[in-house]
N, C-alpha and C positions, 0 to 999 in steps of 0.2 A: 305179188306177184312181179324145178327151180322157175321162178318167174325171173327170170335175170334180166332186171329191169337195168337195160344197159346204157348207161350215159356214153356214149360210143363215140367212135373213132373216126369213119371216114363215110360219105354219103354213100360208098358202094354194099356198106354194110347191112344186115339184117336189123341189127340195133341201134337206134339213135344213137347220134357218137357228141359228145361234149369236149370240148378242148377248153378247159378253164386255165387261163393264163392269170395267174395269184401271186402276189408280194407284198410284203411290208419290211423295210428294212432293218436289220436286225440291229439294233444299236447299243447293246447294252457290250460284253466282251467283245464282240468279233465285229466290225463292221465289212461289210461285201465291197468288195470296189466297185465303181460304176457299170462295168461288164459282167456282173455276177448274173448267173442265170436264174430268173424266176421257176418257182416251184409249179408245174403244171398238170393238168389232171387231163388223162383222155379217156372218158367211160364210156363203157357199152352199157347201154341202158333199155330194158325191157319194158314193156306197156304195162300201165298201172288197170286196175278194171277200168277206170276210165281214161281213155286214151288220150295219150300225150300231155303235154305239159301248158299248164295256166298260170296267168298272174298270181304271183304270192306261193308259186311251187317252190320249195329247200330244200335241202339235204344238208348231215352236219358231217366235217372229217375232224378227226384226230389224227395226229402225227408226231411220234419220235425219231431223234438219232441217238448214234454211239459210237464214237465214245461219249457217255454222258457227260454232262456238267450243269449248270443251275439254269440253261436256257435249251435244255433239251427239248421239251417237250414244244413243238412249233405250231400244233394247231390243237385245238380242246373246245372240240363240237365247234368247231367254226361253221357258220351257219354260211352256205352259198344259195344267193336265191335270183329267181329273176321277177320282175314289174310287168313284162310283157308276155312272156311265155318262152321268149324267142332270145334275149341278151340276158346274161347271169353275170352274177358279180359278189365279191366279197369283200370286205373290210382287213386292212392291214397285211400286206404284200410279206411273203416268206422267202428266201433265198437259200439256194442249194450252197449248202459251204464243204469244200474240200476236203477229203479223209474223212467225214462223216459217213454212218450210214443208216438210210433212214426205212423204217416200215411206216404206214399208212393204213387206216380202216375208217369206212364211211356207214352213215347209217341215214335212211330215208324213212319219211319225213325226218327236216331238222329236230331238235329236240325241242322247241317250243312250239312245233306243232305237231308232236305226237301226243298222242292220247293216251299218256301213262305217267306214272306216279314217278318216275325216273330212268334214266338212261343213258349209259355210259360205258366207253370201253378204257380197260386198265391196257399198260404197256405191254403186256405180254400176248395182247390180243383178244382177249377175253371179254365177250358183249355179255352185259346184264339191262334187260327190261324187268323193270318192275311195275307191275298193276295195270298192263296193257288192258285197254277198253276195248274189245272187237266190236263193241255195237256200234262203236263210229265208222264202222268201213272206214278204215286207212289202210292203203298198201304199204305192209311195213319190209324193209330190204336190209339187206346188211353187205358189205364187200370188205376184203383184204387185200394189200398188194403184197407183191411180192417183195424182198429186200431189195434197197434199191441206193446206188453209191454216190453221195453226193458231189466226186470228181468226174462224172459222167453222166450231167445232167440229161434227161427225158421224162417226158410225159409219164405220168402216174398211172396206168391201166387197172379200175375197178372194173369186174365183173360181178354186178349185182346180185345174191340169192332173195330170192321173196320166201320168207318166212312163215307166211299164211297158206291155205290152202284157197279154194276160188269154186263157187257152187252159182252155177245159174241152172234157172228153173224157165223151162220153155213150154210152150201150150201151141197146138194148131187144131184144127177142123178135122174130126174123122172123116174121111175119105168117101166114106160109105155115105154119110150122110148129107155132105156138101148139097146144096141144091134143093133139099126140101123146103117144100114151103113151108113158112112160119119157122122156121128153125134160126134163129140169129145168135149163135154163142158169143157170149162177153165174158170177160173177166175183170172183175172190180178190184180184188186184192190177192195177192199170196203173200205167204210171213214164213219165215224159216224159223225156228224157235225150237227149246230143248238145249241148246250149244250152250256152252259156259260164258257168260259175259267179258269175265276177265281171267287176265293169266299172268303169270311170269317165265320170265324166258333166259337162260345160262347157256351159252354157245364161247368155244374157243376158236379161233381163226381158223383152225383145220378142219374144224366142224362142219364149216359151211358148204362145202362140197358133199358131206355124208349124208343121204338123204335118213338116215335111222337116226344119226345123231342130231340131225336137225328136229325129227318128231321126238324123240326122248328128252329136247331141250327146255320143252314147255312143262310148265305145271299148272294146269288148269284150277281157275276159283272153284267154291262151291256154288256160286250165285249164277244161276241157270235162267236162260232167257224164259219166257212165257207167251204163249197166244195173245195176252194183252200186251205185253212189252218186248217183241220179237229182238232177234238175233238182226234181221234185215226185213224190210218190206215193200212192196209194190201195192201203190193205191190209184184207183181212177174210180173218182164218184159216176161218172158217164159210164162205164165200162168200155174195156180196148175189145173190138171186135175181134173175132179171131178167125183168121181164115185157115186156107189150105198151107200158106206157108209159115214155118216157124216164127214165132214171135218169143223173143227173150223177154220174159218179165220180168224177172231179180237176177240181178249179179252180184252176189256176195262175196264179202272175205273172213270167213271163219277161222278160227284157230284150228291146224290140225288137231288129230288125236281120232282115237277110236270111237266107235257111235256107239250109242246106248240106247235103250228102249225109249228115252224122253226127247228123240231128236224127231222134231216131224217138219211137214210141209202142210201148209193150210191153204186152202182155195177157194176164194167165194166168187161163184158166177152166174150166170142166168143162159139158157136155151131160146127162150120162147122171142117171137118176136119184137115186143114191147119191152123186155127186159124189166117185166114185173114179178114173175117169181123164180127170186134166187137164192141160191142154196149154196150149201156150203161142205166141204169135204175134207176130211184131212189124211196123212200119207204116213205110218212109221217107216223113218228111211231104213231101220235095219232090215226091214220086208223087202228091201229091193239089191239085194247081190252085195253090194258095196258096203264094208263093214269100218271101213276107217280112210280118214280125208288126211293127204300127205300133203307135206308143204312144195309149194310150187306145181302142184298138178291142179287139172279143170276138171270138176264133176258137174256134167250136164244130165239134170232130170228132167225129161222129156212127158210131156200128159196131153192127149187129144180130148176135145171134147164131143159127143155123139148125143145125136137127136134123142134117145131113150134116157137122157140125165145123167149119163155114164160117164166118170171120168178114167182112162186107162192110162195107167205110170209105164213105159217103158223101163228097161234094165239101162242103168247111167252109164254113159259113156264116160270115159277116163282118157285127159290127154294133157299134155303138158302146154302152159300157157304158152300165144302167139307173142311173135316178137315185134317190137314197135318198128316203124319204117322213120328212118333216119337221114338225117341232115349234119351240118357242120355247125355246131352250136359257138362261137367265143366268147368266153366269159373273162372281162378286164376289168 
């Protein structure tokens, strides 16, 4: 999560804003003067499935300028990180050079935190991610800036696009069964399985705003997840007591694509007062109207538990991911 993960601009916006004041003196062919402007990033960021940012979160930046010379690549998967979730920094400051035109790309999370065999941008803005492991449940996002002039320095604005889909499984108590003596619905486990575990992605910078291209950019692997080794799962040994108010039990980030008959949600539950009589149920996702998952969309699968041991799944809802709540974060 598009899940425009906005590393954002200012507190008044919906997305969280990050102003990254960065720089590292270029000491090769051109040495900027003492008044040279550092390259900074003003980045709108949407929320991940886990809200906000925490210690050790990081993203990577690539950047080039033209006309080209031997120092044209100013950023090469440069890691921007936070030690406390609030203060961001990275090594090796870079400065704007007059007469140069710059293009920047970004990937979240940073490459050393990414559950993939490899990830990189080419100078033309093409992004390739190989062997991405969706079972690690990491929010994958990408961004590309417009061309900027080194003669008129300004913050680089990134609007991050979510490259994965988001799936929630939500439970509630059947209203007609609420209050019946001896009826105490509990859920011990929810699993999402049958989806591919790994995949590859190839996208051009211009395709980040094209939902069809985002979907087509993925090539799923043949290693399907199983009930024993699911893509994502919720577990509670004591059991989550389910009331009339909906409870989000699973918040997952699968790769987008068409659903097949292999895709399932499994539920382990009980309805007796002591939680002794546990049962399991599965639902084949292709039976629930939605036939594909699109990048940046939230698919909410809701079921209710009733006193006659029935699980009823409603038609899934489909929405855009929520935006983050933001402030201003200075990266220096």
